[in-house]
C-alpha positions as CSV (number, residue, x, y, z in Angstrom):
1,M,47.4,121.7,77.6
2,M,43.8,121.4,75.7
3,I,43.4,118.2,75.1
4,S,42.6,117.4,71.0
5,K,39.4,115.8,70.2
6,F,40.2,114.2,67.3
7,L,42.6,111.2,67.2
8,D,45.4,110.4,64.7
9,P,44.4,108.5,61.7
10,K,47.8,107.5,60.9
11,N,47.9,105.2,64.0
12,D,47.3,101.7,62.9
13,Y,44.8,100.7,65.1
14,A,42.4,104.5,64.2
15,F,43.6,103.4,60.5
16,K,41.9,100.3,60.7
17,R,38.8,101.0,62.6
18,I,37.8,103.8,60.1
19,F,38.8,102.0,56.9
20,G,39.3,98.5,57.8
21,T,35.2,97.8,59.8
22,E,32.1,96.8,58.2
23,K,30.0,99.5,59.8
24,N,32.8,102.5,57.7
25,K,32.9,100.5,54.5
26,D,31.2,103.6,53.0
27,I,34.0,105.6,54.4
28,L,36.1,103.1,52.6
29,I,34.7,103.2,49.1
30,H,34.0,107.3,49.6
31,F,37.9,107.7,50.3
32,L,38.7,104.5,47.3
33,N,36.4,106.8,44.9
34,D,37.9,110.2,45.9
35,I,41.8,109.0,45.3
36,F,41.2,107.3,42.0
37,A,38.7,109.5,40.7
38,H,40.8,109.2,37.3
39,T,39.5,105.8,36.6
40,T,36.3,104.6,34.7
41,N,34.8,102.9,36.7
42,P,33.5,104.1,40.0
43,I,33.5,101.9,43.0
44,E,30.2,100.9,44.7
45,E,30.9,97.8,46.7
46,V,33.5,96.2,48.7
47,T,34.2,93.2,50.7
48,F,36.9,92.7,53.4
49,L,39.3,89.8,52.8
50,N,41.0,88.7,56.5
51,P,44.5,88.4,55.4
52,S,45.3,86.9,58.7
53,Q,43.4,84.1,57.1
54,D,45.8,83.5,54.3
55,P,48.4,81.3,55.9
56,K,51.0,82.3,53.5
57,L,51.0,86.0,54.9
58,A,49.9,84.7,58.4
59,A,53.3,83.2,58.3
60,E,55.4,86.2,57.8
61,R,54.4,89.2,60.3
62,K,55.2,92.3,58.3
63,S,53.1,91.2,55.5
64,I,50.0,91.8,57.2
65,V,48.4,94.7,55.5
66,D,46.3,97.4,56.9
67,V,43.5,96.9,54.3
68,L,42.5,94.3,51.9
69,C,39.3,94.1,50.1
70,T,37.9,93.6,46.6
71,D,35.0,95.4,44.7
72,K,31.9,93.6,43.3
73,E,33.7,93.0,39.7
74,G,36.9,91.3,42.4
75,N,39.6,93.8,41.4
76,R,41.5,94.0,44.9
77,F,42.6,97.0,46.8
78,I,45.6,97.1,49.3
79,V,45.6,100.5,51.3
80,E,48.3,100.8,53.6
81,M,49.5,103.6,56.1
82,Q,53.2,103.8,56.8
83,V,54.4,106.1,59.5
84,G,57.9,105.5,59.8
85,H,60.7,106.0,56.9
86,E,61.2,102.0,55.9
87,K,64.0,101.4,53.5
88,G,63.1,99.5,50.4
89,F,59.1,99.9,51.7
90,E,58.2,100.5,47.5
91,K,59.5,97.3,47.3
92,R,57.5,95.7,50.2
93,A,54.5,97.7,48.1
94,Q,55.1,95.5,44.6
95,Y,55.8,92.4,47.1
96,Y,52.2,92.6,48.5
97,A,50.4,93.5,45.2
98,A,52.2,90.4,43.8
99,R,50.7,88.7,46.7
100,A,47.3,89.5,46.5
101,Y,47.9,88.4,42.7
102,I,48.9,85.3,43.0
103,N,46.9,84.5,46.1
104,Q,43.7,84.9,43.4
105,R,45.2,81.3,41.9
106,D,44.6,79.5,45.1
107,K,41.2,80.0,44.7
108,G,40.9,78.1,41.2
109,I,41.0,81.1,39.0
110,E,42.3,80.6,35.8
111,Y,44.7,82.9,34.3
112,K,42.2,84.8,32.4
113,D,40.1,85.8,34.8
114,L,42.8,87.0,37.4
115,K,41.7,90.6,38.7
116,N,43.5,93.9,39.0
117,V,45.5,94.8,42.1
118,T,45.6,98.2,43.3
119,F,48.2,99.4,46.0
120,L,47.4,102.5,47.6
121,A,49.7,104.0,50.7
122,I,49.6,106.7,52.9
123,V,53.1,107.4,53.9
124,N,54.4,109.8,56.4
125,F,57.7,110.6,55.1
126,E,59.0,111.6,51.4
127,L,59.0,108.3,49.2
128,F,60.2,109.8,46.4
129,P,61.9,113.0,46.8
130,E,62.7,114.2,43.1
131,N,58.9,114.0,42.3
132,P,57.0,117.1,44.0
133,S,53.6,115.8,43.7
134,Y,52.3,114.8,47.1
135,I,50.3,112.0,45.1
136,C,51.9,109.8,42.1
137,H,50.0,107.3,40.3
138,H,52.2,103.9,38.8
139,Q,51.3,101.9,36.3
140,V,52.9,99.2,33.7
141,L,53.4,100.8,30.4
142,D,54.9,100.2,27.4
143,I,58.1,102.4,26.9
144,K,57.8,103.4,23.2
145,T,53.9,103.9,22.9
146,H,53.3,104.4,26.6
147,K,50.3,102.2,26.3
148,R,48.9,100.9,29.2
149,D,48.7,96.5,27.9
150,L,49.8,95.6,31.0
151,K,46.8,97.0,33.2
152,D,46.6,94.5,36.1
153,F,48.9,96.3,38.5
154,S,49.2,99.8,39.5
155,F,50.6,101.8,42.4
156,S,49.3,105.2,44.1
157,F,51.3,106.7,47.3
158,I,49.7,109.8,48.9
159,E,53.3,111.4,50.5
160,L,52.0,113.3,53.8
161,P,55.2,115.5,54.2
162,K,54.8,117.1,50.5
163,F,51.3,118.1,51.4
164,K,51.2,121.9,52.5
165,D,47.8,123.0,51.6
166,K,45.9,125.3,54.5
167,K,42.5,124.4,55.4
168,N,40.9,127.5,53.1
169,Q,42.7,126.2,49.8
170,L,40.9,122.7,50.3
171,K,39.2,122.8,46.9
172,T,39.4,118.8,45.9
173,L,38.0,115.4,48.3
174,T,41.8,114.6,47.9
175,Q,42.9,117.8,49.1
176,K,40.4,117.3,52.0
177,W,41.6,113.5,52.7
178,C,45.1,114.2,52.8
179,Y,44.6,117.0,55.3
180,F,42.2,114.9,57.4
181,F,45.6,112.3,57.7
182,K,48.3,115.2,58.4
183,K,45.9,117.5,60.7
184,A,43.2,115.6,62.1
185,P,44.9,115.7,65.6
186,H,45.3,119.6,65.4
187,T,41.5,120.2,63.9
188,T,39.1,121.8,66.4
189,E,35.1,121.5,65.5
190,E,34.8,125.1,64.5
191,D,37.4,124.1,61.7
192,L,35.2,121.2,60.3
193,K,32.9,123.9,59.0
194,E,35.5,125.9,57.3
195,I,37.0,122.4,56.0
196,I,33.9,119.5,55.6
197,G,31.3,121.4,53.2
198,S,28.5,119.2,52.6
199,D,30.9,116.1,52.8
200,F,29.4,114.2,55.2
201,I,30.9,110.9,54.7
202,I,34.7,113.0,55.6
203,R,32.6,114.5,58.3
204,K,31.9,110.8,59.6
205,A,35.6,110.3,59.4
206,Y,36.3,112.1,61.9
207,D,33.6,111.6,64.3
208,E,34.9,108.3,64.1
209,L,38.1,109.9,65.4
210,D,36.7,111.6,68.6
211,R,38.4,110.3,71.5
212,F,35.6,111.4,73.5
213,S,33.5,108.6,72.0
214,W,35.9,106.0,72.5
215,S,35.9,103.2,75.5
216,K,38.6,103.3,78.0
217,K,39.9,100.2,76.4
218,D,40.3,101.3,72.7
219,L,41.9,104.6,74.3
220,Q,44.2,102.1,75.5
221,I,44.8,100.1,72.3
222,Y,45.4,103.2,70.7
223,E,48.2,104.6,73.0
224,S,49.9,100.8,73.1
225,V,50.1,101.7,68.9
226,D,51.5,104.8,69.5
227,M,53.9,103.9,72.5
228,K,55.3,101.6,69.7
229,I,55.8,104.0,66.9
230,S,57.3,106.2,69.7
231,A,59.9,103.3,70.5
232,D,60.6,102.5,67.1
233,K,61.2,105.9,66.0
234,A,63.6,106.1,69.0
235,I,65.7,102.9,68.6
236,H,65.9,104.0,64.5
237,D,67.3,107.3,65.8
238,T,69.6,106.1,68.4
239,F,71.3,103.7,65.3
240,F,71.5,106.5,63.2
241,E,72.8,109.1,65.0
242,K,75.7,107.0,66.5
243,G,76.5,106.4,62.7
244,L,76.6,102.4,62.9
245,E,77.3,100.9,59.4
246,Q,78.2,98.0,60.3
247,G,75.3,95.6,62.0
248,L,73.0,98.6,61.6
249,E,70.6,96.4,59.8
250,K,71.0,93.9,62.4
251,G,71.1,95.8,65.6
252,L,67.7,97.9,64.6
253,E,65.9,94.2,64.1
254,Q,67.1,93.5,67.5
255,G,66.1,96.8,68.9
256,L,62.6,96.8,67.2
257,E,61.9,93.3,68.1
258,Q,62.3,94.1,71.7
259,G,60.2,97.0,71.4
260,I,57.4,95.2,70.1
261,K,58.1,92.8,73.0
262,K,57.6,95.7,75.8
263,T,54.2,97.0,73.8
264,A,52.9,93.3,73.8
265,Q,53.8,93.2,77.7
266,R,52.5,96.7,78.5
267,M,49.3,95.8,76.2
268,I,48.8,92.5,78.5
269,Q,49.3,94.4,81.7
270,M,46.2,96.3,80.7
271,G,44.4,93.2,80.4
272,I,43.8,93.5,76.8
273,K,42.8,90.6,74.6
274,I,45.6,88.3,73.2
275,E,43.7,88.9,69.7
276,T,43.8,92.4,70.1
277,V,47.5,92.2,71.4
278,S,48.3,90.2,68.4
279,E,46.6,92.4,65.8
280,V,48.7,95.5,67.1
281,T,51.9,94.0,67.5
282,G,52.0,91.1,65.1
283,L,53.2,88.6,67.9
284,T,51.7,85.0,67.4
285,H,49.5,83.8,70.1
286,Q,52.4,81.4,70.9
287,E,54.7,84.3,71.0
288,I,52.4,86.2,73.3
289,E,51.6,83.1,75.9
290,R,55.5,83.0,76.2
291,L,55.3,86.6,77.3
292,K,52.7,86.1,79.9
293,K,55.0,83.9,81.5
294,E,58.2,86.0,81.5
C-alpha cells in the first residue's frame, strides 16, 4: 500500500499547524478572504489570540477553540475543525461566539466599541441535513424587513460530506479549499498541477501537509491525535449500536475520558512534552503529571 504524501488537514494538530501559526499566517488570511469573499472588507492582517491565556476558557476543556484571531480592526474570527459528529454543535458554536464577544469587555472596551465576531466551522458530518448546500452563512436578520440591524454575529459552516466536486470541476477558491480538506490525503503531486493552477498559497497549504517534511516527533503527535479520533469514534459507535438510551450520555462521557487518558499515556511514553500532550488532549498539566505516576 502506497503511503500518501499529504497528511489529513482535518487532524487537529495538522489543522493548527496550517492555520494557527505565525509562519503560516498568510494561509489563514487567504483562506478567510476566500470563504468570506461576499464581505466588503478584505482581511489584510490577523493577530492570534491564545485562548489558553483566558482563564475562563482554560477552565473549560471543551472551550479551547482551534484558531482564535483578530483582524486589524479588532474583529474576532473563530475557526474550528470538527471531525466527529457532536450533538448540539451549533449550540457550541454560538457559545464560543458569545464568549469571544463578552471577553472584549474584560479589556475595558465600552459596549459601543465591541467588535464583530465571526465563527467558521469545517465539519466532517452533515450539520443541517435539510440544506443541500455544502457551505452556509448565518446572520441575525429582522424577520419582517430582512435587514441586518444587529451586525455583530455571523456563523458560517462548511459541511464536507455535501461537497461532491471532482478535481476537474474546481473553479472557485472555495471549491479548492473544500477539496483540500476532504481529499488532501488522497491527492498526488500530479493532481496538484490540475487543482492548484496559480494559487500558490493553497500550494503552500499542501506543502505544510507533506509528511516527508515533518519531524519524527511531529508525526508521532499527529498519529496520537488520529488515535484519539479513532478511539472516540469506536466508543461512540459501540454505544450507538447497543442502542443504550438510558445512561448513553454518561457512558459516552466516561468512555471518551478513558480514551483521552490512554492517548495521553501513549504520548507520555513517546517522550512528548507535557505542553504538547496538554494541547492535544485538553488535559491540564496536573492531570498529566498524575497519569505519569499511574
